[in-house]
All heavy atoms as atom14 arrays in JSON, in Angstrom:
{
  "sequence": "MKPTTIEIENGLKPKWVNTKEALGIFSKYNEYAKTFEVKRGLYLRELKALKELIIQK",
  "atom14_mask": [
    [1, 1, 1, 1, 1, 1, 1, 1, 0, 0, 0, 0, 0, 0],
    [1, 1, 1, 1, 1, 1, 1, 1, 1, 0, 0, 0, 0, 0],
    [1, 1, 1, 1, 1, 1, 1, 0, 0, 0, 0, 0, 0, 0],
    [1, 1, 1, 1, 1, 1, 1, 0, 0, 0, 0, 0, 0, 0],
    [1, 1, 1, 1, 1, 1, 1, 0, 0, 0, 0, 0, 0, 0],
    [1, 1, 1, 1, 1, 1, 1, 1, 0, 0, 0, 0, 0, 0],
    [1, 1, 1, 1, 1, 1, 1, 1, 1, 0, 0, 0, 0, 0],
    [1, 1, 1, 1, 1, 1, 1, 1, 0, 0, 0, 0, 0, 0],
    [1, 1, 1, 1, 1, 1, 1, 1, 1, 0, 0, 0, 0, 0],
    [1, 1, 1, 1, 1, 1, 1, 1, 0, 0, 0, 0, 0, 0],
    [1, 1, 1, 1, 0, 0, 0, 0, 0, 0, 0, 0, 0, 0],
    [1, 1, 1, 1, 1, 1, 1, 1, 0, 0, 0, 0, 0, 0],
    [1, 1, 1, 1, 1, 1, 1, 1, 1, 0, 0, 0, 0, 0],
    [1, 1, 1, 1, 1, 1, 1, 0, 0, 0, 0, 0, 0, 0],
    [1, 1, 1, 1, 1, 1, 1, 1, 1, 0, 0, 0, 0, 0],
    [1, 1, 1, 1, 1, 1, 1, 1, 1, 1, 1, 1, 1, 1],
    [1, 1, 1, 1, 1, 1, 1, 0, 0, 0, 0, 0, 0, 0],
    [1, 1, 1, 1, 1, 1, 1, 1, 0, 0, 0, 0, 0, 0],
    [1, 1, 1, 1, 1, 1, 1, 0, 0, 0, 0, 0, 0, 0],
    [1, 1, 1, 1, 1, 1, 1, 1, 1, 0, 0, 0, 0, 0],
    [1, 1, 1, 1, 1, 1, 1, 1, 1, 0, 0, 0, 0, 0],
    [1, 1, 1, 1, 1, 0, 0, 0, 0, 0, 0, 0, 0, 0],
    [1, 1, 1, 1, 1, 1, 1, 1, 0, 0, 0, 0, 0, 0],
    [1, 1, 1, 1, 0, 0, 0, 0, 0, 0, 0, 0, 0, 0],
    [1, 1, 1, 1, 1, 1, 1, 1, 0, 0, 0, 0, 0, 0],
    [1, 1, 1, 1, 1, 1, 1, 1, 1, 1, 1, 0, 0, 0],
    [1, 1, 1, 1, 1, 1, 0, 0, 0, 0, 0, 0, 0, 0],
    [1, 1, 1, 1, 1, 1, 1, 1, 1, 0, 0, 0, 0, 0],
    [1, 1, 1, 1, 1, 1, 1, 1, 1, 1, 1, 1, 0, 0],
    [1, 1, 1, 1, 1, 1, 1, 1, 0, 0, 0, 0, 0, 0],
    [1, 1, 1, 1, 1, 1, 1, 1, 1, 0, 0, 0, 0, 0],
    [1, 1, 1, 1, 1, 1, 1, 1, 1, 1, 1, 1, 0, 0],
    [1, 1, 1, 1, 1, 0, 0, 0, 0, 0, 0, 0, 0, 0],
    [1, 1, 1, 1, 1, 1, 1, 1, 1, 0, 0, 0, 0, 0],
    [1, 1, 1, 1, 1, 1, 1, 0, 0, 0, 0, 0, 0, 0],
    [1, 1, 1, 1, 1, 1, 1, 1, 1, 1, 1, 0, 0, 0],
    [1, 1, 1, 1, 1, 1, 1, 1, 1, 0, 0, 0, 0, 0],
    [1, 1, 1, 1, 1, 1, 1, 0, 0, 0, 0, 0, 0, 0],
    [1, 1, 1, 1, 1, 1, 1, 1, 1, 0, 0, 0, 0, 0],
    [1, 1, 1, 1, 1, 1, 1, 1, 1, 1, 1, 0, 0, 0],
    [1, 1, 1, 1, 0, 0, 0, 0, 0, 0, 0, 0, 0, 0],
    [1, 1, 1, 1, 1, 1, 1, 1, 0, 0, 0, 0, 0, 0],
    [1, 1, 1, 1, 1, 1, 1, 1, 1, 1, 1, 1, 0, 0],
    [1, 1, 1, 1, 1, 1, 1, 1, 0, 0, 0, 0, 0, 0],
    [1, 1, 1, 1, 1, 1, 1, 1, 1, 1, 1, 0, 0, 0],
    [1, 1, 1, 1, 1, 1, 1, 1, 1, 0, 0, 0, 0, 0],
    [1, 1, 1, 1, 1, 1, 1, 1, 0, 0, 0, 0, 0, 0],
    [1, 1, 1, 1, 1, 1, 1, 1, 1, 0, 0, 0, 0, 0],
    [1, 1, 1, 1, 1, 0, 0, 0, 0, 0, 0, 0, 0, 0],
    [1, 1, 1, 1, 1, 1, 1, 1, 0, 0, 0, 0, 0, 0],
    [1, 1, 1, 1, 1, 1, 1, 1, 1, 0, 0, 0, 0, 0],
    [1, 1, 1, 1, 1, 1, 1, 1, 1, 0, 0, 0, 0, 0],
    [1, 1, 1, 1, 1, 1, 1, 1, 0, 0, 0, 0, 0, 0],
    [1, 1, 1, 1, 1, 1, 1, 1, 0, 0, 0, 0, 0, 0],
    [1, 1, 1, 1, 1, 1, 1, 1, 0, 0, 0, 0, 0, 0],
    [1, 1, 1, 1, 1, 1, 1, 1, 1, 0, 0, 0, 0, 0],
    [1, 1, 1, 1, 1, 1, 1, 1, 1, 0, 0, 0, 0, 0]
  ],
  "atom14_positions": [
    [[12.81, 13.51, -10.54], [12.73, 12.21, -11.14], [12.05, 12.36, -12.51], [11.01, 12.97, -12.63], [11.93, 11.27, -10.25], [11.59, 9.97, -10.91], [10.54, 8.91, -9.92], [11.76, 8.25, -8.82], [0.0, 0.0, 0.0], [0.0, 0.0, 0.0], [0.0, 0.0, 0.0], [0.0, 0.0, 0.0], [0.0, 0.0, 0.0], [0.0, 0.0, 0.0]],
    [[12.65, 11.79, -13.5], [12.11, 11.86, -14.86], [11.18, 10.67, -15.09], [11.54, 9.53, -14.83], [13.27, 11.82, -15.86], [12.83, 11.98, -17.27], [14.03, 12.0, -18.2], [13.55, 12.1, -19.64], [14.66, 12.05, -20.57], [0.0, 0.0, 0.0], [0.0, 0.0, 0.0], [0.0, 0.0, 0.0], [0.0, 0.0, 0.0], [0.0, 0.0, 0.0]],
    [[9.96, 10.92, -15.59], [9.03, 9.82, -15.86], [9.5, 8.97, -17.03], [10.2, 9.44, -17.92], [7.71, 10.52, -16.19], [8.09, 11.91, -16.59], [9.38, 12.23, -15.89], [0.0, 0.0, 0.0], [0.0, 0.0, 0.0], [0.0, 0.0, 0.0], [0.0, 0.0, 0.0], [0.0, 0.0, 0.0], [0.0, 0.0, 0.0], [0.0, 0.0, 0.0]],
    [[9.1, 7.7, -17.02], [9.44, 6.8, -18.12], [8.56, 7.12, -19.33], [7.54, 7.81, -19.21], [9.21, 5.33, -17.72], [7.8, 5.12, -17.52], [9.99, 4.96, -16.47], [0.0, 0.0, 0.0], [0.0, 0.0, 0.0], [0.0, 0.0, 0.0], [0.0, 0.0, 0.0], [0.0, 0.0, 0.0], [0.0, 0.0, 0.0], [0.0, 0.0, 0.0]],
    [[8.93, 6.59, -20.47], [8.14, 6.78, -21.69], [6.73, 6.25, -21.5], [5.76, 6.89, -21.9], [8.82, 6.07, -22.88], [10.14, 6.59, -23.02], [8.05, 6.27, -24.16], [0.0, 0.0, 0.0], [0.0, 0.0, 0.0], [0.0, 0.0, 0.0], [0.0, 0.0, 0.0], [0.0, 0.0, 0.0], [0.0, 0.0, 0.0], [0.0, 0.0, 0.0]],
    [[6.59, 5.09, -20.9], [5.26, 4.5, -20.66], [4.43, 5.4, -19.76], [3.23, 5.59, -19.99], [5.39, 3.08, -20.08], [5.98, 2.14, -21.13], [4.04, 2.55, -19.59], [6.32, 0.76, -20.61], [0.0, 0.0, 0.0], [0.0, 0.0, 0.0], [0.0, 0.0, 0.0], [0.0, 0.0, 0.0], [0.0, 0.0, 0.0], [0.0, 0.0, 0.0]],
    [[5.04, 5.94, -18.72], [4.32, 6.84, -17.83], [3.84, 8.09, -18.58], [2.69, 8.5, -18.42], [5.2, 7.23, -16.64], [5.46, 6.07, -15.7], [6.57, 6.34, -14.7], [7.47, 7.15, -14.98], [6.54, 5.71, -13.63], [0.0, 0.0, 0.0], [0.0, 0.0, 0.0], [0.0, 0.0, 0.0], [0.0, 0.0, 0.0], [0.0, 0.0, 0.0]],
    [[4.7, 8.66, -19.39], [4.33, 9.84, -20.17], [3.18, 9.51, -21.14], [2.21, 10.25, -21.22], [5.55, 10.39, -20.94], [6.59, 10.94, -19.96], [5.12, 11.46, -21.93], [7.94, 11.23, -20.59], [0.0, 0.0, 0.0], [0.0, 0.0, 0.0], [0.0, 0.0, 0.0], [0.0, 0.0, 0.0], [0.0, 0.0, 0.0], [0.0, 0.0, 0.0]],
    [[3.31, 8.4, -21.85], [2.28, 7.99, -22.82], [0.92, 7.78, -22.16], [-0.11, 7.93, -22.81], [2.71, 6.72, -23.54], [3.86, 6.93, -24.51], [4.4, 5.63, -25.06], [3.97, 4.53, -24.64], [5.29, 5.71, -25.94], [0.0, 0.0, 0.0], [0.0, 0.0, 0.0], [0.0, 0.0, 0.0], [0.0, 0.0, 0.0], [0.0, 0.0, 0.0]],
    [[0.91, 7.42, -20.89], [-0.34, 7.13, -20.19], [-0.79, 8.27, -19.27], [-1.69, 8.11, -18.45], [-0.21, 5.82, -19.41], [-0.25, 4.64, -20.34], [-1.31, 4.22, -20.77], [0.91, 4.12, -20.71], [0.0, 0.0, 0.0], [0.0, 0.0, 0.0], [0.0, 0.0, 0.0], [0.0, 0.0, 0.0], [0.0, 0.0, 0.0], [0.0, 0.0, 0.0]],
    [[-0.16, 9.43, -19.41], [-0.59, 10.61, -18.68], [-0.25, 10.61, -17.2], [-0.84, 11.37, -16.43], [0.0, 0.0, 0.0], [0.0, 0.0, 0.0], [0.0, 0.0, 0.0], [0.0, 0.0, 0.0], [0.0, 0.0, 0.0], [0.0, 0.0, 0.0], [0.0, 0.0, 0.0], [0.0, 0.0, 0.0], [0.0, 0.0, 0.0], [0.0, 0.0, 0.0]],
    [[0.67, 9.78, -16.78], [1.07, 9.73, -15.37], [2.21, 10.72, -15.14], [3.13, 10.82, -15.94], [1.49, 8.32, -14.98], [0.42, 7.25, -15.2], [0.99, 5.87, -14.94], [-0.78, 7.5, -14.33], [0.0, 0.0, 0.0], [0.0, 0.0, 0.0], [0.0, 0.0, 0.0], [0.0, 0.0, 0.0], [0.0, 0.0, 0.0], [0.0, 0.0, 0.0]],
    [[2.13, 11.45, -14.05], [3.14, 12.46, -13.73], [3.7, 12.2, -12.34], [2.94, 11.91, -11.41], [2.51, 13.86, -13.77], [1.98, 14.23, -15.13], [1.29, 15.57, -15.11], [0.67, 15.85, -16.46], [-0.12, 17.06, -16.46], [0.0, 0.0, 0.0], [0.0, 0.0, 0.0], [0.0, 0.0, 0.0], [0.0, 0.0, 0.0], [0.0, 0.0, 0.0]],
    [[5.02, 12.34, -12.17], [5.61, 12.16, -10.85], [5.16, 13.25, -9.89], [4.95, 14.4, -10.29], [7.12, 12.22, -11.1], [7.29, 12.86, -12.42], [6.02, 12.67, -13.18], [0.0, 0.0, 0.0], [0.0, 0.0, 0.0], [0.0, 0.0, 0.0], [0.0, 0.0, 0.0], [0.0, 0.0, 0.0], [0.0, 0.0, 0.0], [0.0, 0.0, 0.0]],
    [[5.0, 12.89, -8.65], [4.59, 13.84, -7.6], [5.21, 13.36, -6.29], [5.08, 12.19, -5.93], [3.07, 13.85, -7.49], [2.55, 14.74, -6.38], [1.03, 14.65, -6.29], [0.53, 15.39, -5.09], [-0.93, 15.24, -4.92], [0.0, 0.0, 0.0], [0.0, 0.0, 0.0], [0.0, 0.0, 0.0], [0.0, 0.0, 0.0], [0.0, 0.0, 0.0]],
    [[5.88, 14.25, -5.58], [6.47, 13.9, -4.31], [5.4, 13.9, -3.23], [4.66, 14.88, -3.08], [7.59, 14.88, -3.94], [8.8, 14.7, -4.79], [9.2, 15.5, -5.81], [9.76, 13.65, -4.71], [10.34, 15.01, -6.39], [10.72, 13.88, -5.73], [9.91, 12.53, -3.89], [11.8, 13.03, -5.93], [10.99, 11.69, -4.11], [11.93, 11.95, -5.11]],
    [[5.3, 12.81, -2.49], [4.37, 12.69, -1.37], [5.1, 11.97, -0.24], [6.14, 11.34, -0.45], [3.09, 11.91, -1.75], [2.29, 12.64, -2.82], [3.41, 10.5, -2.21], [0.0, 0.0, 0.0], [0.0, 0.0, 0.0], [0.0, 0.0, 0.0], [0.0, 0.0, 0.0], [0.0, 0.0, 0.0], [0.0, 0.0, 0.0], [0.0, 0.0, 0.0]],
    [[4.54, 12.04, 0.98], [5.18, 11.33, 2.08], [4.92, 9.82, 1.96], [4.09, 9.37, 1.16], [4.73, 11.89, 3.44], [3.27, 11.65, 3.72], [2.73, 10.57, 3.48], [2.6, 12.66, 4.24], [0.0, 0.0, 0.0], [0.0, 0.0, 0.0], [0.0, 0.0, 0.0], [0.0, 0.0, 0.0], [0.0, 0.0, 0.0], [0.0, 0.0, 0.0]],
    [[5.64, 9.04, 2.72], [5.59, 7.58, 2.63], [4.18, 7.04, 2.87], [3.71, 6.18, 2.13], [6.57, 6.95, 3.64], [7.87, 7.48, 3.41], [6.61, 5.45, 3.5], [0.0, 0.0, 0.0], [0.0, 0.0, 0.0], [0.0, 0.0, 0.0], [0.0, 0.0, 0.0], [0.0, 0.0, 0.0], [0.0, 0.0, 0.0], [0.0, 0.0, 0.0]],
    [[3.5, 7.55, 3.88], [2.16, 7.06, 4.21], [1.2, 7.31, 3.05], [0.42, 6.43, 2.67], [1.65, 7.74, 5.48], [0.33, 7.21, 5.94], [-0.08, 7.87, 7.26], [-1.43, 7.35, 7.72], [-1.84, 7.95, 8.99], [0.0, 0.0, 0.0], [0.0, 0.0, 0.0], [0.0, 0.0, 0.0], [0.0, 0.0, 0.0], [0.0, 0.0, 0.0]],
    [[1.26, 8.49, 2.47], [0.38, 8.82, 1.34], [0.72, 7.94, 0.13], [-0.18, 7.46, -0.57], [0.5, 10.29, 0.97], [-0.48, 10.73, -0.08], [-0.43, 12.22, -0.4], [0.3, 12.97, 0.28], [-1.12, 12.62, -1.34], [0.0, 0.0, 0.0], [0.0, 0.0, 0.0], [0.0, 0.0, 0.0], [0.0, 0.0, 0.0], [0.0, 0.0, 0.0]],
    [[2.0, 7.73, -0.12], [2.42, 6.88, -1.25], [1.9, 5.46, -1.09], [1.4, 4.86, -2.04], [3.94, 6.89, -1.38], [0.0, 0.0, 0.0], [0.0, 0.0, 0.0], [0.0, 0.0, 0.0], [0.0, 0.0, 0.0], [0.0, 0.0, 0.0], [0.0, 0.0, 0.0], [0.0, 0.0, 0.0], [0.0, 0.0, 0.0], [0.0, 0.0, 0.0]],
    [[2.02, 4.91, 0.11], [1.5, 3.56, 0.35], [-0.01, 3.51, 0.09], [-0.51, 2.54, -0.49], [1.8, 3.12, 1.78], [3.24, 2.72, 2.07], [3.46, 2.56, 3.58], [3.61, 1.44, 1.34], [0.0, 0.0, 0.0], [0.0, 0.0, 0.0], [0.0, 0.0, 0.0], [0.0, 0.0, 0.0], [0.0, 0.0, 0.0], [0.0, 0.0, 0.0]],
    [[-0.72, 4.53, 0.51], [-2.16, 4.59, 0.28], [-2.51, 4.65, -1.2], [-3.42, 3.96, -1.66], [0.0, 0.0, 0.0], [0.0, 0.0, 0.0], [0.0, 0.0, 0.0], [0.0, 0.0, 0.0], [0.0, 0.0, 0.0], [0.0, 0.0, 0.0], [0.0, 0.0, 0.0], [0.0, 0.0, 0.0], [0.0, 0.0, 0.0], [0.0, 0.0, 0.0]],
    [[-1.78, 5.45, -1.93], [-2.03, 5.59, -3.38], [-1.72, 4.28, -4.1], [-2.56, 3.76, -4.85], [-1.18, 6.73, -3.97], [-1.66, 8.09, -3.43], [-1.21, 6.7, -5.5], [-0.71, 9.24, -3.72], [0.0, 0.0, 0.0], [0.0, 0.0, 0.0], [0.0, 0.0, 0.0], [0.0, 0.0, 0.0], [0.0, 0.0, 0.0], [0.0, 0.0, 0.0]],
    [[-0.53, 3.76, -3.91], [-0.1, 2.6, -4.68], [-0.75, 1.3, -4.25], [-0.83, 0.35, -5.03], [1.43, 2.49, -4.66], [2.1, 3.65, -5.32], [3.11, 4.35, -4.67], [1.73, 4.08, -6.58], [3.73, 5.43, -5.28], [2.33, 5.16, -7.2], [3.34, 5.83, -6.54], [0.0, 0.0, 0.0], [0.0, 0.0, 0.0], [0.0, 0.0, 0.0]],
    [[-1.26, 1.23, -3.02], [-1.93, 0.01, -2.57], [-3.27, -0.19, -3.27], [-3.87, -1.27, -3.18], [-2.11, 0.02, -1.06], [-3.03, 1.03, -0.68], [0.0, 0.0, 0.0], [0.0, 0.0, 0.0], [0.0, 0.0, 0.0], [0.0, 0.0, 0.0], [0.0, 0.0, 0.0], [0.0, 0.0, 0.0], [0.0, 0.0, 0.0], [0.0, 0.0, 0.0]],
    [[-3.73, 0.81, -4.0], [-5.0, 0.71, -4.73], [-4.79, 0.22, -6.16], [-5.68, 0.36, -7.0], [-5.7, 2.06, -4.72], [-6.08, 2.52, -3.33], [-6.7, 3.89, -3.35], [-6.99, 4.32, -1.91], [-7.49, 5.68, -1.85], [0.0, 0.0, 0.0], [0.0, 0.0, 0.0], [0.0, 0.0, 0.0], [0.0, 0.0, 0.0], [0.0, 0.0, 0.0]],
    [[-3.65, -0.4, -6.43], [-3.32, -0.81, -7.8], [-4.37, -1.73, -8.43], [-4.65, -1.65, -9.62], [-1.93, -1.46, -7.85], [-1.84, -2.79, -7.15], [-2.08, -3.97, -7.83], [-1.54, -2.87, -5.79], [-2.0, -5.19, -7.19], [-1.46, -4.07, -5.15], [-1.69, -5.23, -5.85], [-1.63, -6.44, -5.2], [0.0, 0.0, 0.0], [0.0, 0.0, 0.0]],
    [[-5.0, -2.61, -7.63], [-5.97, -3.54, -8.2], [-7.24, -2.88, -8.7], [-7.99, -3.47, -9.46], [-6.3, -4.65, -7.21], [-5.55, -5.92, -7.51], [-5.09, -6.12, -8.62], [-5.41, -6.77, -6.52], [0.0, 0.0, 0.0], [0.0, 0.0, 0.0], [0.0, 0.0, 0.0], [0.0, 0.0, 0.0], [0.0, 0.0, 0.0], [0.0, 0.0, 0.0]],
    [[-7.49, -1.64, -8.26], [-8.67, -0.92, -8.75], [-8.59, -0.68, -10.26], [-9.6, -0.41, -10.9], [-8.82, 0.42, -8.02], [-9.17, 0.27, -6.57], [-9.31, 1.61, -5.85], [-9.33, 2.67, -6.51], [-9.4, 1.58, -4.61], [0.0, 0.0, 0.0], [0.0, 0.0, 0.0], [0.0, 0.0, 0.0], [0.0, 0.0, 0.0], [0.0, 0.0, 0.0]],
    [[-7.41, -0.78, -10.82], [-7.22, -0.52, -12.25], [-7.11, -1.81, -13.07], [-6.89, -1.75, -14.28], [-5.97, 0.34, -12.46], [-6.06, 1.64, -11.72], [-5.4, 1.84, -10.51], [-6.84, 2.67, -12.21], [-5.51, 3.03, -9.82], [-6.96, 3.87, -11.52], [-6.28, 4.04, -10.33], [-6.4, 5.23, -9.66], [0.0, 0.0, 0.0], [0.0, 0.0, 0.0]],
    [[-7.28, -2.96, -12.44], [-7.08, -4.24, -13.12], [-7.94, -4.41, -14.37], [-7.49, -4.95, -15.37], [-7.32, -5.4, -12.15], [0.0, 0.0, 0.0], [0.0, 0.0, 0.0], [0.0, 0.0, 0.0], [0.0, 0.0, 0.0], [0.0, 0.0, 0.0], [0.0, 0.0, 0.0], [0.0, 0.0, 0.0], [0.0, 0.0, 0.0], [0.0, 0.0, 0.0]],
    [[-9.18, -3.94, -14.32], [-10.09, -4.14, -15.45], [-10.16, -2.92, -16.37], [-10.69, -3.02, -17.48], [-11.48, -4.48, -14.96], [-11.55, -5.83, -14.27], [-12.96, -6.17, -13.86], [-12.98, -7.53, -13.18], [-14.32, -7.9, -12.72], [0.0, 0.0, 0.0], [0.0, 0.0, 0.0], [0.0, 0.0, 0.0], [0.0, 0.0, 0.0], [0.0, 0.0, 0.0]],
    [[-9.66, -1.78, -15.93], [-9.85, -0.56, -16.71], [-8.56, 0.06, -17.24], [-8.6, 0.75, -18.25], [-10.58, 0.5, -15.87], [-9.79, 0.8, -14.71], [-11.95, 0.03, -15.45], [0.0, 0.0, 0.0], [0.0, 0.0, 0.0], [0.0, 0.0, 0.0], [0.0, 0.0, 0.0], [0.0, 0.0, 0.0], [0.0, 0.0, 0.0], [0.0, 0.0, 0.0]],
    [[-7.45, -0.15, -16.58], [-6.22, 0.55, -16.96], [-5.02, -0.3, -16.53], [-4.36, -0.02, -15.54], [-6.19, 1.9, -16.27], [-5.27, 2.93, -16.87], [-5.37, 4.25, -16.45], [-4.31, 2.63, -17.82], [-4.53, 5.23, -16.97], [-3.47, 3.58, -18.34], [-3.59, 4.9, -17.91], [0.0, 0.0, 0.0], [0.0, 0.0, 0.0], [0.0, 0.0, 0.0]],
    [[-4.75, -1.37, -17.28], [-3.74, -2.35, -16.91], [-2.35, -1.73, -16.75], [-1.6, -2.11, -15.86], [-3.7, -3.5, -17.92], [-2.67, -4.56, -17.61], [-2.83, -5.26, -16.27], [-3.96, -5.31, -15.73], [-1.81, -5.74, -15.73], [0.0, 0.0, 0.0], [0.0, 0.0, 0.0], [0.0, 0.0, 0.0], [0.0, 0.0, 0.0], [0.0, 0.0, 0.0]],
    [[-2.01, -0.78, -17.59], [-0.69, -0.15, -17.49], [-0.55, 0.56, -16.15], [0.46, 0.42, -15.46], [-0.44, 0.82, -18.66], [0.83, 1.62, -18.44], [-0.37, 0.08, -19.98], [0.0, 0.0, 0.0], [0.0, 0.0, 0.0], [0.0, 0.0, 0.0], [0.0, 0.0, 0.0], [0.0, 0.0, 0.0], [0.0, 0.0, 0.0], [0.0, 0.0, 0.0]],
    [[-1.57, 1.31, -15.75], [-1.52, 2.02, -14.47], [-1.46, 1.03, -13.32], [-0.72, 1.22, -12.36], [-2.73, 2.94, -14.33], [-2.65, 3.87, -13.15], [-3.77, 4.9, -13.19], [-3.64, 5.93, -12.12], [-4.68, 6.97, -12.2], [0.0, 0.0, 0.0], [0.0, 0.0, 0.0], [0.0, 0.0, 0.0], [0.0, 0.0, 0.0], [0.0, 0.0, 0.0]],
    [[-2.22, -0.06, -13.42], [-2.18, -1.09, -12.37], [-0.76, -1.62, -12.21], [-0.23, -1.72, -11.1], [-3.13, -2.24, -12.7], [-3.2, -3.27, -11.56], [-3.71, -4.62, -12.05], [-2.73, -5.29, -12.89], [-1.67, -5.98, -12.44], [-1.42, -6.08, -11.16], [-0.84, -6.56, -13.27], [0.0, 0.0, 0.0], [0.0, 0.0, 0.0], [0.0, 0.0, 0.0]],
    [[-0.12, -1.91, -13.33], [1.24, -2.44, -13.28], [2.25, -1.44, -12.73], [3.12, -1.8, -11.93], [0.0, 0.0, 0.0], [0.0, 0.0, 0.0], [0.0, 0.0, 0.0], [0.0, 0.0, 0.0], [0.0, 0.0, 0.0], [0.0, 0.0, 0.0], [0.0, 0.0, 0.0], [0.0, 0.0, 0.0], [0.0, 0.0, 0.0], [0.0, 0.0, 0.0]],
    [[2.12, -0.18, -13.12], [3.03, 0.84, -12.62], [2.84, 1.07, -11.12], [3.81, 1.23, -10.38], [2.83, 2.15, -13.39], [3.23, 2.11, -14.87], [2.78, 3.37, -15.59], [4.73, 1.91, -15.01], [0.0, 0.0, 0.0], [0.0, 0.0, 0.0], [0.0, 0.0, 0.0], [0.0, 0.0, 0.0], [0.0, 0.0, 0.0], [0.0, 0.0, 0.0]],
    [[1.58, 1.08, -10.67], [1.31, 1.25, -9.24], [1.86, 0.08, -8.44], [2.44, 0.25, -7.37], [-0.18, 1.41, -8.98], [-0.72, 2.81, -9.11], [-0.2, 3.72, -10.01], [-1.77, 3.23, -8.31], [-0.7, 5.0, -10.12], [-2.29, 4.52, -8.41], [-1.74, 5.39, -9.33], [-2.25, 6.67, -9.42], [0.0, 0.0, 0.0], [0.0, 0.0, 0.0]],
    [[1.68, -1.13, -8.96], [2.19, -2.31, -8.27], [3.71, -2.26, -8.18], [4.29, -2.56, -7.14], [1.74, -3.58, -8.99], [2.2, -4.9, -8.4], [1.78, -5.04, -6.94], [1.66, -6.06, -9.22], [0.0, 0.0, 0.0], [0.0, 0.0, 0.0], [0.0, 0.0, 0.0], [0.0, 0.0, 0.0], [0.0, 0.0, 0.0], [0.0, 0.0, 0.0]],
    [[4.37, -1.85, -9.26], [5.83, -1.72, -9.26], [6.29, -0.74, -8.17], [7.21, -1.02, -7.41], [6.3, -1.23, -10.63], [7.81, -0.98, -10.71], [8.19, -0.2, -11.93], [7.7, 1.17, -11.8], [7.74, 2.07, -12.78], [8.22, 1.75, -13.96], [7.29, 3.29, -12.59], [0.0, 0.0, 0.0], [0.0, 0.0, 0.0], [0.0, 0.0, 0.0]],
    [[5.62, 0.41, -8.11], [6.0, 1.41, -7.11], [5.73, 0.93, -5.69], [6.51, 1.19, -4.78], [5.25, 2.72, -7.38], [5.6, 3.37, -8.71], [7.07, 3.71, -8.84], [7.69, 4.12, -7.85], [7.6, 3.56, -9.95], [0.0, 0.0, 0.0], [0.0, 0.0, 0.0], [0.0, 0.0, 0.0], [0.0, 0.0, 0.0], [0.0, 0.0, 0.0]],
    [[4.62, 0.22, -5.49], [4.3, -0.31, -4.17], [5.37, -1.3, -3.71], [5.84, -1.23, -2.57], [2.92, -0.98, -4.18], [2.47, -1.57, -2.85], [2.31, -0.49, -1.78], [1.15, -2.33, -3.03], [0.0, 0.0, 0.0], [0.0, 0.0, 0.0], [0.0, 0.0, 0.0], [0.0, 0.0, 0.0], [0.0, 0.0, 0.0], [0.0, 0.0, 0.0]],
    [[5.76, -2.21, -4.58], [6.8, -3.19, -4.23], [8.12, -2.51, -3.91], [8.79, -2.87, -2.95], [6.98, -4.19, -5.37], [5.84, -5.16, -5.49], [6.1, -6.15, -6.62], [4.99, -7.18, -6.7], [5.25, -8.21, -7.7], [0.0, 0.0, 0.0], [0.0, 0.0, 0.0], [0.0, 0.0, 0.0], [0.0, 0.0, 0.0], [0.0, 0.0, 0.0]],
    [[8.49, -1.5, -4.7], [9.74, -0.78, -4.46], [9.69, -0.04, -3.13], [10.66, -0.05, -2.36], [10.02, 0.19, -5.61], [0.0, 0.0, 0.0], [0.0, 0.0, 0.0], [0.0, 0.0, 0.0], [0.0, 0.0, 0.0], [0.0, 0.0, 0.0], [0.0, 0.0, 0.0], [0.0, 0.0, 0.0], [0.0, 0.0, 0.0], [0.0, 0.0, 0.0]],
    [[8.57, 0.6, -2.85], [8.42, 1.35, -1.61], [8.49, 0.43, -0.4], [9.16, 0.72, 0.59], [7.1, 2.11, -1.63], [6.81, 3.05, -0.46], [7.9, 4.09, -0.3], [5.46, 3.72, -0.67], [0.0, 0.0, 0.0], [0.0, 0.0, 0.0], [0.0, 0.0, 0.0], [0.0, 0.0, 0.0], [0.0, 0.0, 0.0], [0.0, 0.0, 0.0]],
    [[7.81, -0.71, -0.47], [7.85, -1.67, 0.64], [9.26, -2.19, 0.86], [9.7, -2.36, 2.0], [6.88, -2.82, 0.39], [5.44, -2.43, 0.59], [4.51, -3.61, 0.39], [3.08, -3.27, 0.71], [2.18, -4.42, 0.52], [0.0, 0.0, 0.0], [0.0, 0.0, 0.0], [0.0, 0.0, 0.0], [0.0, 0.0, 0.0], [0.0, 0.0, 0.0]],
    [[9.98, -2.45, -0.22], [11.37, -2.92, -0.09], [12.24, -1.85, 0.56], [13.07, -2.15, 1.42], [11.91, -3.29, -1.47], [13.27, -3.94, -1.43], [13.31, -5.27, -0.73], [12.31, -5.99, -0.76], [14.37, -5.58, -0.13], [0.0, 0.0, 0.0], [0.0, 0.0, 0.0], [0.0, 0.0, 0.0], [0.0, 0.0, 0.0], [0.0, 0.0, 0.0]],
    [[12.04, -0.61, 0.2], [12.79, 0.5, 0.8], [12.51, 0.59, 2.31], [13.42, 0.76, 3.1], [12.42, 1.8, 0.11], [13.11, 3.05, 0.64], [14.61, 2.98, 0.4], [12.52, 4.29, -0.01], [0.0, 0.0, 0.0], [0.0, 0.0, 0.0], [0.0, 0.0, 0.0], [0.0, 0.0, 0.0], [0.0, 0.0, 0.0], [0.0, 0.0, 0.0]],
    [[11.26, 0.43, 2.68], [10.88, 0.5, 4.1], [11.52, -0.64, 4.87], [12.01, -0.44, 5.98], [9.34, 0.49, 4.25], [8.75, 1.8, 3.71], [8.93, 0.26, 5.69], [7.25, 1.79, 3.54], [0.0, 0.0, 0.0], [0.0, 0.0, 0.0], [0.0, 0.0, 0.0], [0.0, 0.0, 0.0], [0.0, 0.0, 0.0], [0.0, 0.0, 0.0]],
    [[11.54, -1.82, 4.31], [12.15, -2.99, 4.96], [13.63, -2.77, 5.2], [14.16, -3.15, 6.25], [11.92, -4.26, 4.12], [10.45, -4.68, 4.15], [12.81, -5.41, 4.59], [10.09, -5.75, 3.15], [0.0, 0.0, 0.0], [0.0, 0.0, 0.0], [0.0, 0.0, 0.0], [0.0, 0.0, 0.0], [0.0, 0.0, 0.0], [0.0, 0.0, 0.0]],
    [[14.3, -2.13, 4.26], [15.75, -1.93, 4.36], [16.15, -0.9, 5.41], [17.29, -0.87, 5.82], [16.32, -1.52, 3.0], [16.28, -2.64, 2.0], [16.82, -2.22, 0.65], [17.37, -1.15, 0.49], [16.66, -3.08, -0.33], [0.0, 0.0, 0.0], [0.0, 0.0, 0.0], [0.0, 0.0, 0.0], [0.0, 0.0, 0.0], [0.0, 0.0, 0.0]],
    [[15.22, -0.05, 5.82], [15.55, 0.99, 6.81], [15.81, 0.42, 8.16], [15.38, -0.47, 8.66], [14.43, 2.02, 6.89], [14.47, 2.96, 5.73], [13.48, 4.07, 5.93], [13.65, 5.12, 4.87], [12.77, 6.25, 5.07], [0.0, 0.0, 0.0], [0.0, 0.0, 0.0], [0.0, 0.0, 0.0], [0.0, 0.0, 0.0], [0.0, 0.0, 0.0]]
  ]
}
């Protein structure tokens, strides 16, 4: 998976993890609300996408 320009600019790198670990990582999106808004938004986006994928299974 190729990272987006915003992800690259903010030092975020893709990493393959299992579903449980991904949910744990991305569910912490609010921890970045006051310090790193871009990361908060990217984590929230990934969390919503992951939850939707789980629902569809």
